[in-house]
C-alpha positions as CSV (number, residue, x, y, z in Angstrom):
1,M,-100.5,27.2,92.7
2,T,-97.5,26.3,93.9
3,I,-94.9,25.7,92.3
4,E,-95.9,21.5,91.5
5,E,-98.9,22.3,90.9
6,R,-98.1,25.1,87.8
7,A,-95.0,22.8,86.9
8,K,-98.2,19.3,86.1
9,Y,-100.0,21.8,84.2
10,G,-96.9,23.6,82.1
11,Y,-96.1,19.1,81.7
12,E,-100.0,19.3,80.9
13,L,-100.2,21.4,78.5
14,K,-97.0,20.0,76.7
15,Q,-98.4,16.5,76.7
16,N,-102.0,17.0,75.2
17,G,-100.4,19.3,72.4
18,V,-101.9,22.0,73.7
19,C,-98.7,24.2,73.1
20,N,-95.4,24.4,72.5
21,C,-93.4,24.2,75.0
22,A,-92.5,28.3,75.6
23,M,-95.9,28.2,75.7
24,A,-96.9,25.8,78.5
25,V,-94.4,27.2,80.2
26,L,-96.1,31.3,80.3
27,K,-99.8,29.6,80.9
28,S,-98.5,28.2,83.4
29,F,-98.5,31.6,84.8
30,S,-101.2,33.6,82.3
31,D,-102.6,34.6,86.7
32,K,-99.3,36.6,87.5
33,L,-98.2,38.0,83.9
34,G,-100.9,40.2,84.0
35,I,-101.1,39.2,79.7
36,D,-103.5,38.1,77.8
37,E,-103.1,33.4,76.3
38,A,-103.6,35.0,74.0
39,M,-101.1,37.3,74.1
40,L,-99.1,34.6,76.0
41,K,-99.7,32.7,73.0
42,N,-98.2,35.2,69.8
43,L,-95.6,35.7,72.0
44,S,-94.2,32.0,72.5
45,S,-95.6,31.4,69.3
46,G,-91.7,31.1,67.1
47,F,-89.9,29.5,70.0
48,A,-91.3,25.7,69.3
49,A,-89.0,22.6,68.8
50,G,-85.6,24.9,69.4
51,M,-86.8,28.4,68.2
52,G,-88.5,28.9,65.2
53,G,-87.6,24.6,64.0
54,M,-83.8,25.1,64.5
55,E,-83.5,23.1,67.6
56,G,-81.6,25.3,69.2
57,T,-82.3,26.4,73.1
58,C,-85.7,25.0,75.0
59,G,-88.6,26.8,74.4
60,A,-88.8,25.8,78.0
61,I,-85.9,28.0,79.1
62,V,-86.7,31.0,77.0
63,G,-90.1,30.3,78.4
64,A,-88.9,30.6,81.8
65,V,-86.8,33.2,81.4
66,I,-89.3,35.4,80.4
67,V,-91.3,34.7,83.5
68,A,-88.4,35.5,85.1
69,G,-88.4,38.4,83.3
70,V,-92.0,39.5,83.8
71,L,-92.3,38.4,87.2
72,N,-89.0,40.4,88.9
73,G,-89.1,43.4,85.8
74,G,-87.0,42.8,85.1
75,M,-84.2,43.1,87.5
76,G,-81.5,41.0,87.8
77,T,-82.7,38.6,85.2
78,P,-79.9,37.9,83.5
79,K,-78.2,35.7,87.3
80,I,-81.8,33.9,87.5
81,S,-81.4,33.2,83.7
82,R,-78.1,31.9,83.7
83,R,-79.4,29.7,87.3
84,I,-82.2,28.5,85.9
85,V,-80.6,27.3,82.6
86,Q,-77.7,25.5,85.4
87,K,-81.1,24.3,87.7
88,F,-82.7,22.9,84.2
89,R,-79.9,21.2,83.3
90,E,-78.8,19.4,86.2
91,K,-82.8,18.2,85.6
92,S,-82.7,17.1,82.1
93,G,-79.0,16.6,80.6
94,A,-79.0,19.4,78.1
95,T,-80.6,23.2,77.2
96,I,-80.1,22.6,73.5
97,C,-83.7,21.2,72.3
98,K,-81.9,18.7,69.4
99,D,-79.8,16.8,72.7
100,L,-82.6,16.7,74.5
101,K,-84.3,14.8,71.5
102,T,-81.7,12.8,70.1
103,M,-82.6,9.2,71.1
104,T,-79.9,7.0,73.3
105,D,-81.1,3.8,74.5
106,G,-84.4,4.5,71.9
107,K,-86.0,7.2,74.4
108,P,-84.8,11.0,73.8
109,L,-82.6,12.5,76.7
110,C,-85.5,14.3,78.2
111,E,-89.1,14.3,76.6
112,C,-90.5,17.9,76.0
113,P,-93.6,17.9,78.7
114,Q,-90.8,16.0,81.2
115,C,-88.7,19.6,79.4
116,V,-91.3,21.6,80.2
117,Y,-91.7,20.4,84.1
118,N,-87.9,21.2,84.2
119,G,-87.8,24.4,83.8
120,I,-90.6,25.4,85.4
121,I,-89.3,23.9,88.3
122,A,-86.1,25.7,88.2
123,L,-87.9,28.7,87.2
124,G,-89.5,28.2,90.7
125,E,-86.0,27.1,92.3
126,S,-84.0,29.5,90.4
127,M,-87.0,32.6,91.8
128,E,-87.5,30.9,95.3
129,I,-91.2,30.8,94.4
């Protein structure tokens, strides 16, 4: 699967209400992570609505950082994480769930399915996937 295909798949998972943002990102890479789907769901379940409903860091970023750590065996993950966050911010306009959901001109800054898409693309760009 290309990074674009993974991003579209994650978008659909979130759009259809199947997953929270972190879960959608993780499930988009399930074939690469070596972790079964039930465990992915368990690992990501607490990151809904900006980590436990606290409207903090977007779950799509959290999911992308987790994937990065698994894919590279933890090597260089802080540096990759910074790149993911920077690229996500450029694409989405913010990194905090509450800010992303803030209504401006009748629509949010970035809707959740698009955040998932942006998180996966940011991961791909940051790791040259």
